[in-house]
C-alpha positions in Angstrom: 88.2 60.4 -12.5 88.2 56.5 -12.0 89.6 54.7 -14.8 85.5 52.9 -16.2 84.6 57.5 -16.6 87.7 58.1 -18.4 87.0 54.9 -20.7 83.0 56.1 -20.9 84.0 59.8 -21.5 86.3 59.5 -24.4 83.4 59.4 -26.8 82.1 62.3 -25.1 85.0 64.1 -25.5 85.6 63.5 -29.2 84.2 66.7 -31.0 83.6 66.0 -34.7 83.5 68.7 -37.1 80.0 67.5 -38.7 77.3 65.3 -37.3 74.5 65.4 -39.5 71.1 64.8 -38.9 69.6 63.0 -36.3 66.3 62.4 -34.6 66.2 63.3 -30.9 63.0 62.9 -28.7 63.9 65.3 -24.8 61.2 64.2 -22.2 58.0 64.1 -24.1 59.1 67.1 -26.5 58.9 66.8 -30.3 61.8 65.3 -31.3 64.0 67.6 -33.6 64.7 66.3 -37.0 68.3 67.7 -37.5 71.1 70.4 -35.8 73.3 72.6 -37.7 76.7 70.9 -38.8 78.9 71.7 -36.2 76.8 70.1 -33.3 77.9 66.7 -32.1 75.1 64.4 -30.8 75.5 63.2 -27.0 73.6 61.0 -24.7 72.6 62.7 -21.6 74.1 62.1 -18.0 73.9 58.5 -17.0 74.0 57.0 -13.6 75.1 53.6 -13.3 76.1 50.4 -10.9 79.4 49.6 -11.7 82.4 47.9 -10.5 86.0 48.0 -10.1 86.7 45.1 -9.9 85.8 41.1 -9.0 84.2 39.9 -5.4 80.9 40.4 -3.3 78.3 42.4 -5.6 77.4 44.0 -2.4 80.6 45.2 -1.8 82.5 45.8 -4.9 79.5 48.1 -6.9 78.7 51.7 -6.5 76.4 54.3 -7.9 78.6 56.3 -10.4 77.7 59.7 -12.2 78.9 59.0 -15.5 79.6 62.2 -18.6 77.5 61.8 -21.8 78.6 59.8 -24.1 79.2 60.6 -28.2 75.6 59.0 -30.3 77.6 58.3 -33.5 76.5 57.6 -37.1 75.2 54.2 -36.6 74.2 54.6 -32.6 71.2 53.9 -30.4 71.2 56.4 -27.2 68.6 54.3 -25.6 66.7 55.5 -22.1 66.3 52.4 -20.2 62.7 51.8 -18.4 63.7 48.3 -16.6 66.7 45.8 -16.4 66.4 42.5 -13.6 68.6 41.0 -11.4 69.6 37.7 -12.4 72.1 35.0 -11.0 74.9 35.3 -13.7 74.8 39.2 -13.1 75.9 38.3 -9.5 78.5 35.4 -10.8 80.3 38.2 -13.5 80.6 40.6 -10.3 82.0 37.8 -8.7 84.2 36.9 -11.3 83.0 33.1 -11.4 80.8 33.2 -14.8 82.8 32.0 -17.7 82.1 35.2 -19.9 82.3 38.5 -18.4 83.1 41.8 -19.5 86.7 43.1 -18.3 86.8 45.4 -15.3 86.2 48.2 -14.7 82.4 47.7 -16.0 78.8 48.1 -15.7 76.3 45.3 -14.1 73.2 44.2 -15.8 72.8 42.0 -19.3 69.6 42.5 -20.3 66.5 44.9 -19.8 64.0 47.3 -21.9 64.2 50.5 -22.7 63.4 53.5 -25.1 65.2 54.8 -27.7 65.9 58.5 -26.9 68.2 59.6 -29.8 69.8 58.0 -33.4 72.9 58.4 -35.6 72.1 60.1 -39.2 72.6 56.4 -40.6 69.9 54.9 -38.4 66.8 54.0 -40.2 65.1 51.1 -38.8 64.7 52.9 -35.4 62.7 56.2 -34.3 62.7 58.0 -30.4 60.2 55.9 -28.7 60.7 53.4 -29.9 61.0 50.1 -27.0 64.0 47.7 -27.5 65.7 45.7 -26.1 69.9 44.2 -26.4 69.3 41.1 -28.4 71.5 38.8 -27.8 71.7 40.6 -24.5 74.7 43.0 -23.7 76.2 43.9 -21.1 75.7 47.3 -19.1 72.2 47.6 -18.8 72.4 48.8 -15.3 72.4 52.7 -16.2 70.1 55.7 -17.3 71.0 55.9 -20.3 72.6 53.4 -22.7 74.6 54.1 -26.0 75.3 50.8 -28.5 75.2 50.0 -32.7 71.9 50.0 -33.9 72.7 46.3 -34.3 72.7 45.9 -30.7 68.8 46.7 -30.6 65.4 44.7 -31.2 62.7 46.6 -31.5 60.0 45.3 -29.4 55.9 45.5 -29.3 55.0 48.5 -26.5 51.8 46.7 -25.3 54.1 43.5 -23.7 54.3 44.6 -19.8 57.8 45.9 -19.1 58.7 43.6 -16.9 58.5 40.5 -18.9 60.3 42.7 -21.8 63.1 43.5 -19.4 63.5 39.8 -18.1 62.4 37.7 -21.6 65.5 36.6 -22.7 67.6 35.1 -20.1 65.4 32.6 -19.0 62.1 32.3 -20.8 64.9 31.7 -24.3 66.3 29.0 -21.9 63.4 27.3 -21.6 62.3 27.5 -24.6 65.7 26.0 -26.1 65.6 23.5 -23.8 62.4 22.2 -25.3 63.3 22.4 -28.8 67.0 21.6 -29.0 66.8 18.1 -27.3 64.2 16.1 -28.1 61.6 16.1 -30.7 58.3 16.2 -28.0 55.3 15.9 -29.5 51.3 16.2 -27.8 50.8 13.4 -25.5 55.0 13.0 -24.3 55.8 14.1 -20.9 59.4 15.4 -19.5 60.6 15.5 -15.9 62.7 18.8 -14.2 63.8 19.3 -10.5 64.5 23.1 -9.4 61.0 23.6 -11.2 60.2 26.8 -8.7 63.0 28.5 -11.0 61.6 31.0 -13.7 63.2 28.5 -16.2 61.4 26.3 -14.5 57.9 28.0 -14.3 58.7 29.0 -18.1 59.1 25.0 -19.1 55.6 24.3 -17.3 53.6 27.0 -19.3 55.2 26.7 -22.4 55.4 22.6 -22.0 51.4 23.2 -21.5 50.9 25.4 -24.6 52.3 22.2 -26.6 50.2 19.8 -25.0 53.3 18.6 -23.2 53.0 17.0 -19.3 55.3 18.1 -16.6 56.5 16.2 -13.2 58.4 18.9 -11.2 60.6 18.1 -8.8 60.8 20.7 -5.9 63.3 21.2 -2.2 61.5 20.6 1.4 61.7 23.5 2.4 59.4 26.2 4.3 56.6 27.2 2.2 56.8 23.9 -0.3 53.0 23.5 -0.3 52.3 27.0 -1.3 55.3 26.3 -4.3 53.5 23.3 -5.5 50.0 25.0 -5.7 51.3 27.7 -7.7 53.2 25.6 -9.8 50.0 24.0 -10.6 48.4 27.2 -10.9 50.7 27.3 -13.9 49.5 24.0 -15.6 52.1 21.5 -13.2 50.7 18.0 -13.6 52.8 16.3 -11.0 54.6 18.2 -8.3 57.0 15.9 -5.7 59.1 17.6 -3.2 61.9 15.2 -2.9 61.4 13.3 0.0 57.9 12.2 -1.7 60.1 10.1 -3.9 62.0 8.0 -1.5 60.0 5.4 -2.7 61.6 2.2 -4.4 59.7 2.7 -8.0 59.3 6.7 -8.7 57.7 5.9 -11.5 54.8 4.1 -9.9 53.6 7.6 -8.8 53.6 8.7 -12.2 49.9 7.7 -12.5 48.4 7.9 -15.9 51.1 10.0 -17.2 53.7 8.8 -20.1 57.4 8.1 -18.6 59.2 11.0 -19.3 61.3 11.0 -22.6 63.6 14.5 -21.3 64.8 15.8 -17.9 66.1 18.5 -17.0 68.5 19.2 -14.1 69.7 22.3 -12.6 70.5 21.5 -8.9 72.7 18.5 -8.7 73.0 16.1 -6.3 70.4 13.7 -4.9 67.8 16.1 -6.9 70.0 14.9 -10.2 69.3 11.1 -9.2 65.6 11.6 -9.0 65.2 12.9 -12.6 67.0 10.0 -14.1 65.1 7.2 -12.4 61.7 9.1 -13.8 63.5 8.8 -17.6 62.1 6.8 -20.2 65.0 3.9 -21.3 66.7 5.3 -24.0 66.2 8.8 -24.2 67.8 11.9 -23.1 68.5 13.1 -20.5 69.5 17.2 -21.5 70.9 19.2 -18.2 70.5 22.8 -18.3 73.7 23.1 -16.0 75.8 20.3 -15.4 77.0 21.1 -12.0 76.3 17.5 -10.3 77.8 14.6 -9.8 75.4 11.8 -11.4 74.9 7.9 -10.4 77.1 6.9 -13.3 75.6 3.2 -13.1 71.7 4.7 -13.8 73.7 6.1 -16.7 75.2 3.0 -17.9 72.4 0.9 -16.9 69.3 2.5 -18.6 71.6 3.8 -21.6 70.9 7.5 -21.0 72.6 10.3 -23.3 73.5 13.5 -21.1 73.9 16.8 -22.8 74.7 20.4 -21.6 72.8 23.7 -22.4 73.8 27.1 -21.9 72.4 29.8 -23.6 75.3 32.1 -24.2 77.1 29.1 -26.1 73.7 29.0 -28.6 73.8 32.8 -29.0 77.5 33.0 -29.8 76.4 30.6 -33.0 75.1 33.6 -34.6 71.6 33.3 -34.1 70.1 36.4 -34.3 67.6 36.9 -36.4 66.3 33.3 -34.9 66.8 34.5 -31.5 64.9 37.6 -32.1 61.4 35.5 -33.9 61.6 33.4 -30.7 61.7 36.2 -28.5 58.6 38.1 -30.1 57.2 35.0 -29.8 57.6 34.1 -26.3 56.5 38.0 -25.7 53.5 37.9 -27.6 52.8 35.0 -25.0 53.7 37.4 -22.0 51.2 40.0 -23.9 48.7 37.0 -23.6 49.2 36.0 -20.4 50.0 32.9 -21.6 53.7 33.0 -19.7 53.3 34.4 -16.5 56.5 34.6 -13.6 56.6 36.9 -10.5 58.7 40.0 -10.4 59.6 42.6 -7.9 59.4 46.0 -9.5 62.2 48.3 -7.7 63.6 51.8 -7.8 66.9 52.4 -9.3 67.2 54.4 -6.6 66.9 51.5 -3.8 69.4 49.4 -5.9 71.0 48.2 -2.6 67.3 46.7 -1.4 66.4 44.7 -4.5 70.7 43.3 -4.4 70.1 42.4 -1.1 67.2 40.5 -1.7 68.8 39.1 -5.3 71.4 37.8 -2.7 69.2 35.5 -0.6 69.7 37.7 2.0 66.4 37.9 3.3 64.6 34.8 2.0 63.2 33.7 -1.2 62.1 36.7 -3.3 60.7 37.1 -6.2 62.7 38.3 -9.6 64.0 41.7 -9.4 63.8 44.2 -11.3 65.1 47.4 -11.4 63.0 50.3 -12.8 64.8 53.9 -14.2 
């Protein structure tokens, strides 16, 4: 038995002398409210995508069968419905992400599931509820997840599952970036590169919802014309390819839009300097990931301020309540059709296909979302 299976199976092998009352939903059957005192509540056996060492995800991940896990008094057993493959998931498997679980580990960091069973001391959740791990929690690429009730946040079941599964990592990043750097008001504008990413698409829509204009920079590559039209359909005010900005004064392209008070960079290199060239003096260039070499002369001459943002750091500040309130807000926008992005639902059994797409082996693809 692998180290992972041993570690997961420990709880399943321990028998309690008394399990007390609990609630259980078994595939459509009427929930069972209690068992005899000598019974132990356990999850069903689970299938999971695991990796026992870091490396290329298509080489080190595999599907394994895991034994049942004991559901203790404060635990909730969740049957996963859907979970995405995010770039950060890939980086964790590769071993290059700053925060990652120790190996062996189960992949995945966010997702949505349905409560299958709860421990005897859990009162806020019931079988059939939809929940997400909030803040996100490792190990969502498996059919059943057992964690303490404090991990789970109950959500409105009317939200499409593909948005419920993906609402935290990208949309929440976009929302926090809009609110953490500069107090933007209706009539202001911002500039960003990487606009075709899900974070970029969410920035466009959230900004538009607040009356804030967006100037968006995309790469020169096949399909850029289609990408431009897609972003415009989401509410982008201006969309420029990098080659279109090879002019002496990029601000002359703004037309009637005000000079941006805030800029986001997630690409680096020349695209980062293009963001800087658009910015109004004495304002902030908020950096999503400060991976680039920024022209220091531009910073000094324009008196700009650079800041970094990493959602993981923000979540580590004990902002669970605030995080969940924003998640509910974002889910409401998605439910009402005011927040959209493209996803592709892929059955769990076809995980290798979804992984290849997420790794970019077959060209640019929508966000891959595994369904269980």
